[in-house]
N, C-alpha and C positions, 0 to 999 in steps of 0.2 A: 658567809659560810653557811648557807642553808642547803636545802634540798634542791640542787641544781640538776639539770638533766645529765645523766650518765649514759653512755651508749648502751642501748638495750641488748645489742648482740653480745655484749660482754657479761650479761647477767644470765643466770639459769632460770628455768621456769619456777615461778612463785617467789622469786627473789625481788625485794624492793630496796631502794636506796634510802637509807636513813640520814646519811651525811655525805656530802661531797665537798672537798676543800683542797685548796692549794696551801703551801706554807704561808706563814704570816707575812704581811706586806713589809715588815721591817727588814726582811732579807733583800728587799729591793733598794733600800736606802743607800747602802754602800755603792752599788753600781750606778745609781743616779748621781751620787756625789763624785764618783770618778769621772762621769760624763761632764759634769759642770766644771770640775777642775781641769779636765783635758781641754775644754773649749776656752776657758780663761787663760791657761798657759799658752795655748795655740794662738790666741788673739794677741797676747803680749809679745810672743816670739815673732809673730808675723809683722807686728808693728816695728820691732827692732830690726828685722831683716829688710824692711822697706828701704832703709838707708844704704844697703849694700848693693854693689853692682851685680852681684850674682843672686839677687832676690828671687827671681822666678824659679831657679833651681832649688833654692832654700825653701821656698813655699811648697814646692812639690814634695820634697823630702819630709817637711813638717806635716803635710797633709797625709802622707803614707804612714808616718809614725803615729799620728793621732788616730787615723782609721784603724790601725792594728791594735792600739791600746784600747780604743772604744769597743772594738769587736771582742777583744779578749776579756776586758774587765767590766763591760756594761752589757753588750748584746748577749754574750754567752750566759752569764748568770741570770739575766732576765728570761732567756729562753729556757734555762734549766728550771727556774721558778714556775714558769707557765706550764711546763710539761711534767711537773711533779704533782701527783694526785693522791689524796688520802680519801678513801671511800669506805664507809661502814654500811653494810647491808644487813638484812635480817639473817643472813647465812654466813657472812665472812667479813673480814677486814682485808682490804686491798690497798696496796701501795704500788704506784707506778711512777717511775722516774727515768729520766734520760732524754737527751735531745736526738742524737743520731742512733745510738744503741740504747735499747730500752731494757730496764730491769723491773721485775715485779715480784711482789710478795703477796701471797694469798693465805690467810690464816682462817680456818673455819672457826666460827664464833664458839662452837662447842669445845674447841681445844684451848681456848684462852683460860688460863688459870688465875691470873691476876692482872689488874691494870693500875698503874701508879702514875703520878705526875711529879715533875720536879720543876720548880720555877725560881729563877733568881730574881733579885729586886728589879733589874732591868726588864726581865720578861714579864713580871707582874705589872709593871708600869705600861708596857706595850700591849698587854693583853694576850700573851701567848705563853708557851712553856714546852717542856719535853714530855712526851708520852712514852712510858715504859710498859711494854706488853710482854708478859710471860706466858708463853704457849707451850710449856713443857720442854723447852730447849734448855741448854746449859746456861745461857745468858739471856736476859730479857732483850727483846728487840727495842731499839731506841729510835724515836721519831722526834726530831728537833723542830722548833719553831712552829708548833701546832697552834693555830689560832683558837682562842677560848678553850684551852686544853682541859679545864675542869668540866666543861659542858660535854666535851668529847668523851671524857672518862665516864661521866654519868650515863651518856648515851650507850656506850659499850656495855656498861653494867646492866642497863635495861635490856639490851638485845641478848646478853648472856642469860639473864633471868628468863626471858621469853623462850629461849632455846631450851633451857633446862625444863621449863614447864611443858613445852611441847614434847620433849623426849619422855618425860615422866608419864604424860597422858598416853603416848604411843605404847610405852611398856605396860601400862595398866590395861590398855585395850588388848594387847597381845596376851597378857596373862589371863584376862577374863575370857578371851576366846579359847585359850588352851584349857582353862578350867571347865568351860562349857563342854568342850569336846571330850575331855578326859572321863567324866562320869558316864557319858553316853557310850563311849568306846568300851569302858569296863563292863557296862551292862550288856552291850552287844556281844562282847567276847565271852562273857559268862553265860549268856543265853545260847550262844553258839556251842559252847562247851557242854551245856546241859542237854542240848538237842543231840549232840554227838554221843553223849553217854547214855541217853534214853532210847 
């Protein structure tokens, strides 16, 4: 889960990737187990069918059933895992998911009110957890199976802090510039008023 390349054309000018990650690998355990089970069952049934006179047709039906099961319960979940991305940049939190149709969430870092984590015992043992991000909505956004979730939480807090510091500095610069212009304008207006009166 480190800083892996994220397509630059999806980033705005001055934006840098702080974290790029897929869901935790434990989400792949179920699909892998289904694959192994499907192969084992298929091998057993194929051996049993060998004794039947209609074995070639049975093997064909078995192959189709196994292919459909593996496609649905192994290939599709793995493709979903591979196409799900959690990205934290210095400007926003991005989530992209979907194999055929894509869904995405972009949350500006400055809009994030709070970041919480939730970890069950199993998630703690696996090294992942659920990330809850409150961005002013009614209900926090929930991202499950985030690898090293506490590190992601700390990283989000760091980026939020940097964004607040940057905004504060911008506001101070604007306020200082306005204060500089304000007395000179007052002097210019008052001297223009004095010239008109005199």
